[in-house]
Structure formats: structure tokens, C-alpha cells
N, C-alpha and C positions, 0 to 999 in steps of 0.2 A: 244634746240637741240632735235632731235628725241628720244635720250635716256632718258632725263629728262621728256619729254612730256609723253613717255610711262610709265615711272616709277611712275609718279604722278597719272596717270589715272589707270593703271593696278594694282599697288601695294597699292595705298592709296585712290583710288576712287574719286580723285579730277577732276574737270572739268573746273574751272574758268580760268585755264591757257591755255586752248586749242586754244583760239583766238591768242595767242602769239607764237604758234608753227611755225616752219620754213615752207615756202610755198613748195608745191610739185613742181616737175619739170615742169609739164604741166601748173601750175598756176603762174610761176615765173614772166612772163611778165605782167600779170594782177596785181600782187602784186607790182612790181616796179612802174608801172604807177600811183598807188595810193599814192606814197610817194612824197611829195611836195619839195624835194631837191635831189641833186646829191649824190649818195653813192660813196665815194672815198676810203674807206677802211673798213675792218672788224676786230674787236677785239674779240678774244676768251678768256674768263676768265679762263676756267678750262679744264681738260683733256677730259671730257666726250663729249665736243662739237667740238673737233678738226677736226674730219672727216667731220662733217657737215659744219663747217666754211670754210674749203678748198673747198668743193664741191659748196657751195653757191657762193664763190668768182669767181669760174669758170663760173657758170651759169649766174652771173651778168656781165660777160665780163671784170672783173678787171684784170685777168691774161693775159699777163705777166707784164703790166705796173704798176699796183698797188697791185699785189697779187702774191703769189708764187706757185699757182696751187696745185694739189693734189699729195702727196707723202707719201706712207704708211711708209717709213723708218723714218719719223719724230715721229712715235708713236710705231712702232714695235721695241722693244729694241734689238733684235737680228739683224734685218736688219740695224738698226741705226749703230751699231758697224761695221758691215761688209762693209757698204757704206763708213764710215769714214776710215776704214782700206784700202779699195781700192783707196781712194783719196790720200793716203800717209800719213795720220795722224798717228803719233807714239803713243805709250802708250796705245793701245787698248788691253783690257783684252782678255785672251784666253777664248773661249766659245764654246758651242755645244748645238744644239737644239735636245732634246732627246725625242723620241716617246715611249720609254719603260723604265721601271725601271732599266733593265739590262744596257742599254746605259748610263743612268745617273750614275749608280754605277761605271761603267768602267771609265767614264771620270773623276769622282771625284778621283778615284785612281791615274789616270795620273796627277792630280793636286796635289797629295801628301797627300790627306785625307786618314786617316787610320781607322782601326776598333776599336771598344770598347772591351777591355778585358772582357772575360766572367766572369760574377759575379760582375762586376763593377756597382755600383748603378748609375742610370741616373737621371738627372734633365732636365729641359727644358728651352729653350729660344724661346719665341713666338710660343710655341707648338712643337718645334723640340728638340729632346734629346740633353743634354749636360752633359759631364762627371762631376762627383763629383770633380775630380781633377781640372777640368776647372773652376768649381765654386770657388774653393780655389784660382785659378789663378786670378780670378776677384778681390777677396779680396786683393791679393797680389798687383794687379795693383793699387788699391786705396792707399795702403800703400806707393807704389813707387811714386805716385803722390805727396804725402806730402814730401817725401824725395827729389823729383826733385825740388819742390819749394825751399827747403832749399839749395840744391846744386846750384840752379840758382842764389839765392841771394848771396851766397858765391863767385860764379863765377863773377858775376857783380862787387862785391866789389874788388876782386883781379884784374879784368880788369881795373877798375878805377884807382887803385893804380899804376898799371903798366903803364897806359897812362900818369899819372901825373909825373912819374919818367923819362920817356924817351922823352917826347914831349917838345919842346920849348914853352915857354909861349906865344910867339907871334903867333905861329901856332894855338894854342888853341883859342886865341883871334880872330884870323881871322875866324875860323870855327864858332864861336859864332856870329860874325858879319854877316856871310853869312846866318846863320839860322834866325837871326832877319830880315835880308833883305828879305828873302823868306817869312817870317811871318808864317812858318809852320814847325812843328816837325813831322817827318815821323811817320805814325801810321800803323804799320804792325800787330797790334792786341796785346792785353794784357790778354785776357781771355782763350785762347785755349790751355793751357799748357797740360791739360789731353789728349786731342785728339792727340797732337804731339807724345806722348810717347806710345800711344796704338798700338804699332807694336809688334805683338805677334810672337813668334818663331813657334808656332804650325800652321800647314797648315789648311786653311779654304776654303770653296767654297760657292758661293751664288746660291741658287735655287729660281727661281721666274717665274711668268708668262711673256710672251712676251709683254703683254699690261696690264697696271695697273695704279694705282695712289698712290702717297706717298709711304708708306712701306707695303701696303696691300699684304699679301701673299708673302712677300720677306723674305727669311730665310737664316741666316748665320749659316752654318753647319760645326761643328767641327769634325764630325765622319760620317762613312758610315751609321750608324743607323739613324742619324739625316737627312742624304740625302734621305734615304728611306721614312722617315716620311714626309719630305717636298714635295717630288715628289708626294706621294699619295694624299696630300691635294690639290696641284695645278692642277694635271692632271685631266682632264674632269670637272674642275670647270668652271663656267660661265665667259666669256670674258667681261671685264669691258667696259662699254660704248655701249653695244648691248642689244637689247630686243627681239631678235628672237631665243633665245635658243642656240646660238653659244657656243661651249665649247672649252677648251684648249686641242687640240689633242696632243700637244707637250709641253715640259717644258724646260725652259732655265737654263742651268747650267754654271756658270761663275767662273773664277779665282777671288779670293778676293784680291783687291788692298788695301793696308794699307798706311796710311800717314795722312796728314792734308787735311781736306776737305774744299773746297771753293764753293761758288755759285756766279754766275756772271749774273746780270741783264743787258741785252743789248737791245738797240732800233736800228732797222735797217731801212735805208731809201735808196731804190734803190741799195742795196748791200753795202752801206757804214754803217759800224757798229760803234756805240758809246756806251761805257759802262756807264750805269746809276748808278750802285752800285756794289761794290765787297764786299762779305760777307764771314766771316770765322767762321766755326762751332766750338763750344765747346761741344763735346760729351764725356760723362763720363759713367763709368760702375756702374749702380745701378739696384736693383731689379732683379739680375740675368741676365740682358741684358747688353752686353758689350759696346754698343754705343748709349746712350740716349741723345737726344738734351737737352742741358742746356742753350746755348745762340747761337744766330746768330748775329755776331758782324761786324759792318761796319769798313772796313779798306781801306787804301789808295790803289788805283790801280796803281799808278805811282811809284812803287818800283820794285826791281829786281824780286821778286816772283810774284808781282802783274801783271808786264808786261808779264811775261811768261804765267801765268794763262789766262789772258785776250786775248792774242794773240792766244793761243791754242783754247780757246772758239770761237773766231772769225773764225778760220780755220774750226772748226767743223760745224759752220753755213754755210760756203761756201760749204762744202762737201755735205750738205743736201739741198743746193740751197735755203737757207733762205735769202731773200733780203728785206723783209718788216715786220714791226711789232715788238712786244715784245717777248723776249725769256728769259728763265731761265735755265742756264746750270750748272751742278754740276761736279766738277773735284776733283780728289785726287792728291796731290802733294807729290812725293817722293823726297828726297834730296840725292844726291850722296855724300858719306862720304869723297871722296877725294877732290873734287873741290866745293862741296856745290851748285852745279847747280840744279835748280828746275827741276823735271822730272814729268810734268803733265800727268795724265791718265784720260780718259773719264769715267765718271759715267753715265751720260745721258743728252740729250738736251730736254728741254721742250718748245714747241712753244707756250707758254702762259705766262701770268704775274706771278710774284712771289706771291704765294697765301698766303699772309699775309698783314696786314695793314701797308705797308712800307712807304707810301707817307709822313705822318707827320714826321717820324724820318729822312728819307733821306733829306727832305726839310730843316729841322733844321740843320742836321750835314753836309750835302754836299752843300746845297743851292738851289737845285731843285730836281725833282723826275721823274721817268720813265713815268708817265702818261702825264705830261707836255711835256716831250721830244717827246712822241708819237704824240701829237698834233702838235708839231713843224714839225715833219717828214711828216705828212699827209696834214696839212693845211697851213704850213709856206710859201708856195709858191703862196698863193692866191694873186689875183691882188689888192684887197682892204680888209680892216678890219674895224670893228666898230670903231668910233672915240674914242680917249682917252683910248686905251687899250694897248698901247705900253709897259707899265710897267707890264702887266699881261701875256705877251707872251715871250716865249723863241725863240731865233733865232738859228736855227739848226747849221749854219756855225760858230757861236760864241761858241758853246758847245765844251769842250775838249773831246778828244777820251777816256782819262782815268782820272776819277774824283779823287780828294783828299778830305779828310775830314777836317773840321775846328773844330771838337770836337770828343771826343770819344762817340760812340753810339752803342747800341745793343738791340736786342729783346730777353728778357729772357723768357724761356719756364718754366712755373710752373709745376713741376713734383710731382706726388703723390708717397709717400713712404708707404702708407697703402692700404689695400684692405678690403672691407666689407660694412656694413651699417653705414653711417655717423651719429655719435652721437653728435659731437661737432665741430664747426668751430672756429678756433683761430682768432677772430677778432682783438685782440691786435697785433698779428703778421701782419695782413693785414694793420692795421692802421699805424704800424711802417714802413712798406714798402712804403705806400702811402706818408708818410712824409719825406722820404729820399731825400737829395739834388739832387740826380741824376735822380729821377723818374719823367718822363714826363706824363705817363699815365699807366693805368693797368686795367686788367679785370680778374675776376674769373668767369668761366662760371657758369650761373645761377643754373644749376642742382646740382652743388657742394656746394651751399649755402643753400640748402634745407635739413633739418634734415630728416633722414630716407631714403635718396637717396643712391643708390649704387655707390661706387667708386672702381676703380681698380688701381693696381700699374702701374705706367708709364713705358712702355717698348718701346714705339715709339712716334712719334709726334702726332698721333691720340689719344693717351691716356693722353695727357696733361690736366691739370685742368685750364689753363688760361695763360696769358702773362703779361709781364711788359716791357715798353719802358724806357730805361735809357739813359741819355746823360749828359756829363759833360766835360768841357774843362780842368779839373784837373784830371790827370791820377790816382793819389793816391785816391782821393775821389771816382772816378768812380769804381776802383777796390774794394775799401772798401765796397761800397754799394752793388756791385754785390756778393761778397763773403758772405755778411750778408744775402742777399736774398736766396742764395743757402742753407745757414745754417737753415733759418726759414722754408724752404720748408718741412723739416722733421717733423715740429711741427705744420703744418698748419691744419691738420684734425685728429680727433680722431674717431675711429670706435668702434662699439659694440664688446665686448669681445665675444670670440667664445662660451663660456659657456652660455651667455645670449641668443645668437641666437639659440642654441640648445634647450634651455628651452622654447622659444617662439614656435619653431617648434613642440615640444612635446605637448604644450597646444593646438596648432592649430589642431594637429591630433586627440586629445581627444575630441574636440568640433565639429568634422565634422559629419554631418548627411547625410545619404544616404537612398533613397527609391528605392527599386528594380523596381517598376513600373514607376518611374520618376515623380510622382505627386507632391512631395515636392521639393523645390529649395534647392540646396546644399549650405550651408553657413559655414563660419569659424569665430570663435570668435577672435577678436583682441582688446585687452584692453577693454573688456566688451561690445563692440559694434559688430553688425553683418553686414557683407557686402557679396554680391554675389561674389564668387571666382571661381565657377565651372559652366559649362553649358553643356547641352547635345546637343548643336548645332554643326553642322558639323565643324564650324570654330574653335572650341575650344576643341574638343575631338575626339578620334578615333571612327569611326562609323562602325558597322557591317552591313551586308547585309540588315538587317531589319531597319536600320537607328537609332538603339538604342544604345547609348554609356554607358548607366547606369550600365549594368552588369560589364563592364570593370572597371568602377569607383568603383563599390561595391567591386570587387576583390582587387583592389589596397588599398581601405580603410581597408579591413580586414588584408591585409599584414602589413599595417602601424600600425594597432591596436596591432597585435601580436608582432611586433618588439618593440612597446612602452612598 
């Protein structure tokens, strides 16, 4: 895409990739004629290329037969919600596009967000202020999670006793026969207990850019102070996916929808939608952040809640005129207390694949994956195929609209509970995880296996330290292994004590050498060895009109010396 091309060249000075950049409009015909096969579809892997992928599809003449054309509402979160609302889709959050802080504060008040009492100590979530009382609320939520588990076990036991006392034995036998005949026990998820209870009485709002990726610059704001802080950070920041200096002139403020969050991977062929996988998130409160990914669990789509969620996602795709390709839609489900009817609410539609290594897990737990479905959608109508490949292909018309799982499966997100310089990696814990019966595959990102590397506490999916794929047809073992992994996360890394870090910094300040005329190189002692750490080049220092950064470095060094 143009964004990645520009980033690699302008920000990192790379040129090897330039031959792979998208062709310009005037060169598109020449480019196409050099390709020795027919292009029948375009797959965009990530958010940064969506604009270009849609534009390319139009230039290649794929629209409307094999392509959906260009539609800004598929990326702009404000337009997305308004288009879906206009289409008649229910459950769209209240929102406003705010050009000034005053507008943002006024709308936040309308959503019920209140002020912080004067003198109240503030903490932060993702850089936005959060009340000390709210931090205590998070701790209370964790305690409530444990109590909920106990209550759930007690409730299940009482329900079983009740069923045994009132139901005729023949009816029970008939139900067991039906289940065996179907060969499948309904899997609505067993990991996301914490997420389901994270419905807080306090009013929140969400402040975020209209265009972005993952949770970058997305703030959950519990107070007007945090709204102000979040607005200031997003307003006039660079728009994701652009390289021409475009800035966010306005900021999106939205109602916060609480409930259980689902993600739906869908493959579309000519307007016919089939669900490839239904995922249920387990998000928990850790590190001062209220909703941190712990697991993305595969669940059955052909259940009461599953059908409601998937049908809602398909309607959202229809509203946005998505007829071809892969999509990844996120939805919050609220349940009515009176009739327990699922109440889906749109979070967002992403017209690209699920950005995780989903194929091995879904192939094992469902029987196929979204990428094979995509090939069936685009290429399944071909007149002929290579010989002896029938067993390698999916037939689109044979695929169910709503998949069911044949085993319990989940992607576990490895969260860090510590912050600082890594002093020790708990390889015993990693080996224990690797040896668990439910573990299919795992990865700890390489930077976190290197002693001396920096690590931060996980507050969102971008600050994860790795992942684990787990699968088991035994629910008890599956849940046991998952809970053990969650427990081991807290003991996975050890960081240097704060006192040790301060001592190293003092030693470094004492060993710094500075020359006013810049003739000597600046060096810092680390464990008895010397390395260049400062430079008078414009790239690494503030330069005055004479091009000399050394005076400023000298002044800073004197201040450091005096403080030491």
C-alpha cells in the first residue's frame, strides 16, 4: 500500500520494497498486461491498505462483479455507525463528531459522564485519568469474579438437583440420545465469565479517532477530566494510513456499550455471507486497565446468542455494501433481564481478515478456515481444476452458514504484569505451559526473551508478550489448562528492582564525559565497558543555529551532576 511504501522509505530509509508498491493510475494498464494470469479478487490483510485495495479493485474493473468498490464508511468509524443506523440496524451507539474540546465535554455530560471531585487523587488508564475510587472498583471487580465463579458452581449444582427431581427419567434419556445422535454438545464458551460481569454502574464514554487500528488512541473515559486528556491527545494527531500530513480535525466521542464482546469472521461471495468463525472475548481487569484481552475463544455460531450475533453482523455488512471477501466484525451483546433475549450492538466492521494466526486453530476445532473459504468463494466456480485436488478444496455451497465447533479452542493472550528492564525469564513456567495437554502451539515474542530488554504492563492487545493456542475436547481439562496459564502469566518475567535501576543511572551520570568544543566523543560506562551513547549529529540532539548541540549537552550534564 502507499502508506507502507511511504513509511518504509521516509521513516526507515528502505528501498528494496519499492518495486512492490501499488501501480499509479496512469501505469495500471501497463502493470496488468505484465501479469500472466487473470486477477479475480483482491485480499487486503490490514487496515492500512484498505483505501488502496478498494481503489485498485475499481481501476482493475473488478467492481461490481467481483469487488465492492470504494466506500469511506467501511473505515471511518463515525460514518460506519451512521450508515448502519440509516439502514435500520438497531443497537448503534450514540455518538458525536467533536471539533472542539467544549463539544466533547458537553456530549460526555449528555452521556452521563461526571466530574472528578476536587482534591481527588487521579490515576490513569492508557494515559487518561481515572479516579482512585475507580481503581478500587477494579480490585472489587476482581474479587467479584471469584465470587461469581463460586456462585455459578453453586447455581449449576442446584439446577442439576432440580432437574433430577422434576424430570421423568425417560425424558432425560431421550435428551441424551438426541445429543449422541447429533454428536455435538453445544459450546457457547467457558472462559469469558469475567467479561460478562464487567458491567459497571458508573457512566463511561469512549474517545477515539475516526480512523485507526486495534486500540491505538482509543480511550475509555470515566470522568470529564479523562475526556479532556483523551481529546487533547487525539485532536490534531496524524491520521492512520496516511503519509501526507493529514491530521484529525475532529474527535469521535461515543456512548460506551457494556456486555459480552464477540468477533465474527465472515466470508462473502456475491452478497452471500457465511460465518467462518465466531469468537468470544475474555477480557479482565488488570494493571489498572478494565478490559484486557486474556482469551479469544472459539464458540458455536448455531446457538441462540450465536445466531443473533451472526445475523446482526451480516446485516451490518449489507448496510456497508460488503458483498465480497473477508471481514472481521466486533459486536457487544447485552441481555434483557426479563426475557434473556440477546441485544447486539455494533462495535465496528473491519473489511479485512482477523489479524491473528487463526487458520491452524479453526482448521482443527471447526474443520476448515476462512482462507480456504475465501478460495472457494473466488475460485470455486472455475471450469476445471488441477487433477487429484478434490480433497484439498472446499465447495462453497456445501459450507454451513453458521459453523459449530468439534472441540474447545482459544487463543490465549500472554499479558505482562510487570514493567521495567527484564532481569529473568521464567523458563520453567514456559516449559510447563508448552507441556500442557491442551496446548497446540505458543510463542513468546523474541524481544521479551532477551535479558535487559524493556517490558511494560499489558493494558491492550498491542502490549501482549505472546500467545498460546489451546484446544481440547474435554471441557474440564481445557478450562484447567487455561486457568493455569492465566496464573503463570503473573510469574513469567522478573524485572530489575527500582533501586538497582537508579544506581545504574547514577553511575552512568558520574561517568559521562563532555567536551565544550565537541572534540571528544561522549561515552557512558556500562559494566566497565564504554559505548557511544550521545552524538552531536542533528538526528540525535537539539541543534542551535550554529549546528552545535554540545553546549546544551554540557548544561544538561552539569544539572545531572549537581542532582547526583
